[in-house]
C-alpha positions in Angstrom: -41.6 -107.8 19.6 -44.4 -106.9 22.2 -48.0 -105.5 21.3 -47.3 -102.6 23.3 -48.9 -99.1 22.3 -45.5 -96.9 21.4 -46.5 -93.1 22.5 -46.3 -90.7 19.2 -42.8 -89.8 18.5 -41.0 -93.1 20.0 -39.6 -95.3 17.1 -41.2 -98.7 17.1 -37.6 -100.2 17.7 -37.4 -98.8 21.0 -38.3 -101.0 24.0 -40.2 -99.2 26.5 -40.0 -102.2 29.5 -37.3 -103.0 31.3 -36.9 -105.1 34.2 -34.7 -103.5 37.0 -32.4 -106.4 39.2 -31.6 -104.7 42.9 -27.7 -105.5 43.1 -28.3 -105.9 47.1 -31.1 -108.2 47.4 -31.3 -109.7 43.4 -34.8 -108.6 43.8 -36.4 -107.9 40.0 -39.1 -105.8 39.0 -40.5 -104.8 35.5 -40.5 -101.3 34.7 -42.0 -99.2 31.8 -39.2 -96.6 31.0 -40.4 -92.9 30.5 -39.6 -91.6 27.2 -39.9 -88.0 28.3 -37.2 -88.4 31.1 -34.6 -89.9 32.8 -35.2 -91.5 36.2 -32.7 -90.9 38.5 -33.8 -93.1 41.9 -35.3 -96.3 42.0 -36.1 -97.7 45.8 -36.0 -101.7 45.8 -39.5 -102.9 46.9 -37.3 -106.5 48.4 -34.7 -104.8 50.6 -35.4 -100.6 50.2 -32.0 -99.8 49.3 -32.1 -96.6 47.1 -30.6 -97.2 43.4 -28.8 -94.3 41.8 -27.2 -94.6 38.4 -23.6 -95.6 38.2 -21.1 -93.1 37.1 -21.3 -92.6 33.5 -24.8 -93.9 33.3 -27.5 -91.6 32.8 -30.3 -93.2 35.0 -31.3 -96.5 36.9 -32.2 -98.5 33.6 -28.7 -97.7 32.2 -27.2 -98.9 35.5 -29.4 -101.5 36.6 -32.2 -102.9 34.1 -32.1 -105.5 31.3 -32.8 -102.7 28.3 -31.0 -99.0 28.5 -33.1 -96.3 28.7 -35.0 -95.4 25.2 -32.8 -92.3 24.3 -29.6 -94.4 24.6 -31.5 -97.4 22.5 -32.1 -94.5 19.8 -28.5 -93.2 20.2 -26.9 -97.0 19.2 -29.6 -97.5 16.5 -28.5 -94.4 14.8 -31.6 -92.5 15.4 -30.0 -89.7 17.0 -27.8 -88.2 20.0 -28.7 -89.3 23.3 -29.6 -86.1 25.6 -28.2 -88.0 29.1 -25.0 -89.6 28.5 -24.7 -89.4 32.1 -23.5 -85.8 32.4 -26.2 -83.9 34.8 -27.7 -86.9 36.2 -27.7 -86.2 40.0 -25.1 -88.9 42.1 -23.1 -89.5 38.6 -20.4 -87.5 39.7 
């Protein structure tokens, strides 16, 4: 458990930090995940590839991160239904 402050409305059990690993070059970068939006695009700082969610994933954190996004974490913890589920994410068709 970390000492990170949680935004209001976010369960203390929800992890907000995720490490994204580039599938092309293996570069790892640590990011704070938004709690109010899905992130559909990430550009690798090392090789420049643009990462988009894999089919069936709602965001780049669910596809390339070591921790799923906050809505999916909440759903898995039984705290509600995820708002995303991969439907409607650009490039997830």
